[in-house]
C-alpha positions as CSV (number, residue, x, y, z in Angstrom):
1,M,84.3,74.3,94.3
2,V,83.6,77.8,92.9
3,P,86.4,78.9,90.5
4,N,88.4,82.0,91.5
5,P,89.8,83.6,88.3
6,A,92.7,85.4,90.1
7,I,93.7,82.3,92.2
8,G,93.6,80.2,89.0
9,N,95.9,82.5,87.0
10,T,98.5,83.5,89.6
11,L,101.7,81.7,90.5
12,M,102.4,82.1,94.2
13,G,105.2,81.4,96.6
14,Y,105.3,82.0,100.3
15,E,107.6,83.1,103.1
16,P,106.7,83.2,106.8
17,I,107.1,86.5,108.6
18,V,108.7,85.2,111.9
19,D,108.8,87.3,115.1
20,R,111.3,87.3,117.9
21,A,109.5,84.3,119.6
22,R,110.2,82.4,116.4
23,K,106.5,82.1,115.5
24,A,105.0,83.1,112.2
25,I,102.9,86.2,112.6
26,A,101.9,86.3,108.9
27,M,102.6,84.7,105.6
28,R,104.0,86.8,102.8
29,I,102.8,85.6,99.4
30,T,104.5,86.8,96.3
31,A,102.2,86.8,93.3
32,R,103.1,86.6,89.7
33,G,101.1,86.1,86.5
34,R,101.9,83.3,84.0
35,A,104.7,84.1,81.5
36,G,105.9,87.0,83.6
37,A,102.7,89.0,83.5
38,A,101.6,91.1,86.4
39,A,99.2,89.4,88.8
40,D,95.6,90.7,89.2
41,L,96.1,92.1,92.6
42,T,92.5,93.3,92.9
43,G,91.1,89.9,92.0
44,L,93.6,88.2,94.3
45,Y,92.8,90.4,97.2
46,N,89.1,89.7,96.7
47,D,89.8,85.9,96.5
48,F,91.9,85.9,99.6
49,R,89.3,88.0,101.5
50,T,86.7,85.2,100.9
51,M,89.1,82.2,101.1
52,W,91.3,83.1,104.1
53,P,90.0,81.3,107.2
54,E,88.9,83.3,110.2
55,G,91.3,83.1,113.1
56,S,94.3,82.1,111.0
57,I,97.4,84.2,110.7
58,P,97.2,87.1,108.2
59,V,98.5,87.0,104.6
60,L,100.6,89.7,103.1
61,I,100.2,90.0,99.3
62,R,103.3,91.1,97.5
63,N,102.8,91.9,93.8
64,E,105.9,92.4,91.7
65,G,106.1,95.9,90.2
66,N,105.8,99.5,91.5
67,T,102.1,100.1,91.2
68,L,98.8,99.3,93.0
69,P,95.4,99.2,91.2
70,S,93.2,102.0,92.2
71,E,90.2,99.6,91.9
72,L,91.3,98.2,95.3
73,V,89.4,101.0,97.1
74,E,86.1,99.6,95.7
75,L,86.5,96.3,97.6
76,E,85.5,95.4,101.1
77,S,88.6,95.5,103.2
78,S,89.8,92.6,105.5
79,R,92.0,92.7,108.5
80,Q,93.3,89.2,107.6
81,V,94.6,90.3,104.2
82,W,97.5,92.8,104.0
83,I,98.9,94.5,101.0
84,E,102.6,95.3,100.4
85,V,103.0,98.8,99.0
86,P,106.1,99.5,96.9
87,V,108.2,102.2,98.4
88,V,108.3,104.0,95.0
89,L,104.6,104.4,95.1
90,A,104.7,105.9,98.6
91,E,107.1,108.5,97.5
92,S,104.8,109.9,94.8
93,A,102.0,112.3,95.4
94,E,99.5,110.2,93.5
95,G,100.6,107.1,95.4
96,A,100.3,108.8,98.7
97,D,96.7,109.8,98.0
98,L,95.9,106.2,97.1
99,I,97.6,104.9,100.2
100,S,95.7,107.3,102.4
101,H,92.4,106.4,100.8
102,L,93.1,102.7,101.3
103,H,94.0,103.3,104.9
104,R,90.8,105.2,105.5
105,R,88.8,102.3,104.0
106,G,90.4,99.9,106.5
107,F,93.0,98.2,104.4
108,V,96.1,96.9,106.2
109,L,99.2,98.1,104.4
110,V,102.9,97.2,104.7
111,L,105.6,99.5,103.2
112,G,107.9,97.5,101.0
113,G,111.4,99.0,101.0
114,R,113.3,101.9,102.6
115,P,112.4,105.4,101.4
116,S,115.1,107.5,100.0
117,A,113.9,110.4,102.2
118,A,111.5,110.6,105.2
119,L,107.9,110.1,104.3
120,P,105.3,112.8,105.3
121,G,104.3,112.3,108.9
122,N,100.6,112.1,108.0
123,L,101.3,109.0,105.8
124,L,103.1,106.9,108.4
125,P,100.0,105.8,110.3
126,S,98.8,104.1,107.1
127,F,101.3,101.3,107.5
128,R,101.1,98.3,109.8
129,M,104.9,97.8,109.4
130,S,107.6,98.2,106.8
131,I,110.0,95.7,105.2
132,I,113.6,96.7,105.0
133,D,116.3,94.6,103.3
134,F,119.3,93.8,105.5
135,A,121.7,95.1,102.8
136,E,119.9,98.5,102.6
137,D,119.5,99.1,106.4
138,R,121.9,101.8,107.3
139,R,121.2,101.5,111.0
140,L,122.9,98.1,111.0
141,R,126.1,100.0,110.3
142,D,125.5,102.6,113.0
143,T,127.3,102.8,116.4
144,V,125.9,101.2,119.5
145,V,124.4,104.5,120.7
146,D,122.7,105.0,117.3
147,R,121.6,101.4,117.3
148,Q,119.8,102.0,120.6
149,R,117.9,104.9,119.0
150,A,116.9,102.7,116.2
151,H,114.4,101.0,118.5
152,H,112.3,104.1,118.2
153,R,111.6,103.8,114.5
154,T,108.2,105.3,113.8
155,I,106.9,102.2,111.9
156,P,107.7,98.7,113.2
157,Y,109.8,96.9,110.6
158,A,110.6,93.4,109.4
159,Q,114.0,92.5,108.1
160,A,114.3,90.9,104.7
161,G,117.5,89.3,103.2
162,V,118.6,87.7,106.5
163,K,120.9,84.8,105.6
164,S,122.4,83.7,108.9
165,I,121.5,83.5,112.6
166,A,124.2,86.1,113.3
167,M,122.5,88.5,110.8
168,L,119.1,87.6,112.4
169,K,120.4,88.4,115.9
170,R,121.8,91.7,114.7
171,S,118.5,92.6,113.1
172,F,116.5,91.9,116.2
173,D,119.1,93.7,118.4
174,T,118.7,96.7,116.2
175,G,114.9,96.8,116.6
176,A,113.4,94.5,113.9
177,V,110.1,93.0,115.1
178,A,110.3,90.1,112.6
179,C,112.2,88.7,109.6
180,I,111.0,87.6,106.2
181,G,111.6,83.9,105.8
182,W,114.2,82.2,108.0
183,P,117.9,81.3,107.6
184,F,117.1,77.6,107.5
185,D,120.5,76.4,106.3
186,D,122.5,78.3,108.9
187,A,120.1,77.4,111.7
188,L,120.5,73.7,110.8
189,Q,124.3,74.1,110.7
190,H,124.5,75.5,114.2
191,A,121.8,73.4,115.8
192,V,122.8,71.4,118.9
193,P,120.6,68.4,119.8
194,S,119.1,68.4,123.3
195,D,119.4,65.5,125.6
196,S,116.0,66.2,127.1
197,N,114.1,65.4,123.8
198,P,112.7,62.1,122.7
199,D,115.2,59.6,121.3
200,F,115.4,59.3,117.5
201,G,115.7,55.5,117.8
202,T,112.6,55.2,120.0
203,I,110.5,57.2,117.6
204,T,111.6,55.2,114.5
205,Q,111.0,52.0,116.3
206,L,107.5,53.0,117.2
207,L,106.8,54.1,113.6
208,S,108.0,50.7,112.3
209,M,105.8,48.9,114.9
210,I,102.8,50.9,113.7
211,E,103.5,49.9,110.1
212,R,103.5,46.3,111.3
213,D,100.2,46.9,113.1
214,A,101.8,45.9,116.5
215,D,99.5,45.6,119.5
216,A,98.9,48.7,121.6
217,S,100.4,47.0,124.6
218,D,103.7,46.5,122.8
219,L,103.8,50.1,121.7
220,E,103.2,51.1,125.4
221,K,106.3,49.1,126.4
222,V,108.5,51.1,124.0
223,I,107.0,54.4,125.0
224,R,107.6,53.8,128.6
225,R,111.3,53.5,128.0
226,D,111.6,57.1,126.9
227,A,110.4,59.4,129.6
228,A,110.5,62.5,127.4
229,L,108.4,60.9,124.7
230,A,105.9,59.5,127.2
231,Y,105.5,62.9,128.9
232,R,104.9,64.7,125.7
233,L,102.4,62.1,124.5
234,L,100.3,62.3,127.6
235,R,100.5,66.1,127.6
236,Y,99.4,66.2,124.0
237,I,96.5,63.8,124.3
238,N,95.3,65.4,127.6
239,S,95.5,69.0,126.1
240,A,92.4,71.0,125.5
241,A,93.4,71.2,121.8
242,F,92.9,67.5,121.4
243,G,89.3,67.8,122.5
244,L,88.9,64.7,124.7
245,T,86.5,64.8,127.7
246,V,88.2,61.8,129.3
247,E,91.6,62.2,130.9
248,I,94.2,59.7,129.6
249,Q,96.1,58.1,132.4
250,S,98.0,55.2,130.6
251,F,100.1,55.0,127.5
252,R,98.2,52.1,126.2
253,H,94.9,54.1,126.6
254,A,96.6,57.1,124.9
255,V,97.6,54.9,121.9
256,M,94.1,53.5,121.6
257,M,92.3,56.9,121.9
258,L,94.7,58.6,119.5
259,G,94.6,55.9,116.9
260,Y,97.5,54.6,114.8
261,E,97.3,57.0,112.0
262,R,97.1,60.1,114.2
263,L,99.9,58.7,116.4
264,K,102.0,58.1,113.4
265,R,101.6,61.8,112.3
266,W,102.4,63.0,115.8
267,L,105.6,60.8,115.9
268,L,106.7,62.2,112.5
269,L,106.3,65.7,113.9
270,M,108.3,64.7,116.9
271,L,111.1,63.7,114.6
272,M,111.2,67.4,113.5
273,T,111.2,68.7,117.1
274,A,114.3,67.0,118.4
275,S,116.1,70.2,119.2
276,K,115.4,72.7,122.0
277,D,117.2,75.5,120.0
278,A,114.6,78.2,119.5
279,N,116.1,79.0,116.1
280,M,115.1,75.6,114.9
281,Q,111.4,76.0,115.6
282,P,110.6,77.7,112.2
283,V,112.7,75.0,110.5
284,M,110.8,72.2,112.3
285,F,107.4,73.6,111.4
286,A,108.4,74.1,107.8
287,S,108.7,70.4,107.4
288,F,105.3,69.8,108.9
289,R,103.8,72.6,106.6
290,R,105.4,70.9,103.6
291,G,103.7,67.6,104.5
292,L,100.4,69.4,104.8
293,F,100.8,71.2,101.5
294,M,101.6,67.9,99.7
295,E,98.6,66.2,101.3
296,N,96.3,69.0,100.2
297,L,97.9,69.1,96.8
298,V,97.0,65.5,96.1
299,G,93.4,66.3,97.2
300,E,90.6,64.4,98.8
301,E,89.6,62.9,95.5
302,N,92.6,60.5,95.8
303,E,92.8,57.5,98.2
304,E,93.6,58.2,101.8
305,T,96.7,56.0,101.6
306,M,98.1,58.2,98.9
307,R,97.4,61.3,100.9
308,D,99.0,59.8,104.0
309,E,102.1,58.8,102.0
310,V,102.7,62.2,100.4
311,F,102.3,63.8,103.8
312,I,105.0,61.5,105.2
313,L,107.2,62.2,102.2
314,G,106.9,66.0,102.8
315,V,107.8,65.7,106.4
316,L,110.7,63.3,105.8
317,S,112.1,65.3,102.9
318,L,114.1,67.6,105.2
319,L,115.2,64.8,107.5
320,D,118.8,64.7,106.2
321,K,119.2,68.4,106.9
322,L,117.8,68.2,110.4
323,F,119.9,65.3,111.5
324,R,122.9,66.0,109.2
325,E,123.0,62.4,108.0
326,P,122.5,61.0,104.4
327,L,118.9,60.1,103.7
328,P,119.8,56.4,102.8
329,Q,121.4,56.0,106.2
330,L,118.5,57.6,108.0
331,L,115.9,55.5,106.2
332,E,117.7,52.3,107.2
333,K,116.3,53.0,110.7
334,L,112.8,53.7,109.4
335,Y,110.3,51.7,107.5
336,V,108.6,53.7,104.7
337,P,106.8,52.5,101.6
338,D,108.9,52.1,98.4
339,S,107.2,55.1,96.7
340,I,108.5,57.4,99.5
341,R,111.9,55.8,99.6
342,E,112.3,56.2,95.8
343,A,111.2,59.8,95.9
344,L,113.6,60.7,98.7
345,I,116.7,58.8,97.6
346,A,116.5,58.5,93.8
347,R,114.0,61.3,93.0
348,T,112.0,58.8,91.0
349,G,108.4,57.5,91.2
350,P,104.9,58.9,91.2
351,Y,105.4,61.4,94.1
352,V,108.4,63.3,92.7
353,P,106.2,65.9,90.9
354,Y,104.4,66.8,94.1
355,L,107.7,67.2,96.0
356,G,109.1,69.5,93.3
357,I,106.1,71.8,93.5
358,A,106.4,71.9,97.3
359,E,110.0,73.0,97.0
360,S,109.1,75.7,94.4
361,V,106.4,77.4,96.5
362,E,108.6,77.8,99.6
363,H,110.0,81.0,98.2
364,P,108.8,83.6,95.6
365,P,107.6,81.7,92.5
366,D,110.4,80.7,90.1
367,A,110.4,79.9,86.4
368,Q,110.0,76.2,87.1
369,L,106.8,76.4,89.1
370,A,104.3,76.6,86.2
371,D,106.0,73.7,84.4
372,R,106.1,71.6,87.6
373,I,102.4,72.1,88.1
374,D,101.7,71.2,84.5
375,N,103.9,68.1,84.7
376,A,101.9,66.9,87.8
377,F,98.6,67.3,85.8
378,L,97.4,69.9,88.2
379,S,96.0,73.4,87.8
380,I,97.4,76.5,89.3
381,E,94.2,76.9,91.3
382,Q,94.6,73.4,92.8
383,C,98.2,74.3,93.8
384,N,97.2,77.7,95.3
385,R,94.2,76.2,97.2
386,A,96.6,73.6,98.7
387,L,99.0,76.4,99.6
388,V,96.3,78.4,101.4
389,K,95.3,75.4,103.5
390,A,98.8,74.6,104.5
391,V,100.0,78.1,105.4
392,T,97.0,79.0,107.4
393,V,97.6,76.2,110.0
394,R,98.8,77.8,113.2
395,E,102.1,76.8,114.6
396,V,100.9,74.8,117.6
397,A,103.6,72.9,119.6
398,A,103.5,69.1,119.1
399,A,103.1,68.6,122.8
């Protein structure tokens, strides 16, 4: 692994940029140097340009502060890597010149904040979109007629600071194309389980059977009792994304072709997709992304069993919020290794440091992140590489 100086010295936290269809269209990564120092945006852009996988969703780099390094124009631009431009910079003559130069060089720019006055018309095409905080968006306080006019904003905009589904709906109704992050807690509070989704008890029973290495024919008998689960399993394994050239026509064959480890992962994801509420989709994928991050954080140098267990821990760590039941009560219905149970219920054991890091990177980096990385005997670069691998996974439905 070739070291990347900027990646190795930058604390990062991410927020998905979620569109009206409740899918992440980009990842906003807030960068901060250690001990409060400014991040090396030029180095970070160059690292991301080489690291970010082709075909994945773009990354928006947000550097704290009101400046951009002029050295950026010397780099090769990438359509996958966006730069958030502080609104203060856009309002200055010197900043406007730099923005125009970057735009001509092919850089994708996002305006961060609402200008105090209209920007020059020739500067507007430089921006892919703008980010406007809910509290600062005057159009949200306009009349219905004015709100209809708001759809014609020159630059598409994403809404930041959205803390509830009601605020989210108002933002989208007013013309926002996306929101920064997602009001997880409010979405969970108002979620209504759907009768058409697989049964929680069936899924947990199958997971326990897999842990006991039950015969595929016995798994088939349980799957057949849940029509929704059986349908989703067949649809998943027969999909083009799975890559099989043989059509699966029985549940037992599906189990055998999928393999127990992959089936277990799919079932864990199904636990997170128990609601038909569209507002729950970003919440559901967040749990899966957390599992991927923790698996990548542990790294391939550790045993496969350990990687599997921290993946499961990451996915299950939001289970109490999703089902609104205490974790001890939920885990009574589900067999998990003691290391996972201890981390979830008592916050003790060898996996707790990894869980703490996962929680810290799911928003702009806080003061605890550097200490948590150190306490896990990891480097900042290991953490950031794990983050990149996790957030570049596209949000494909489980079935």
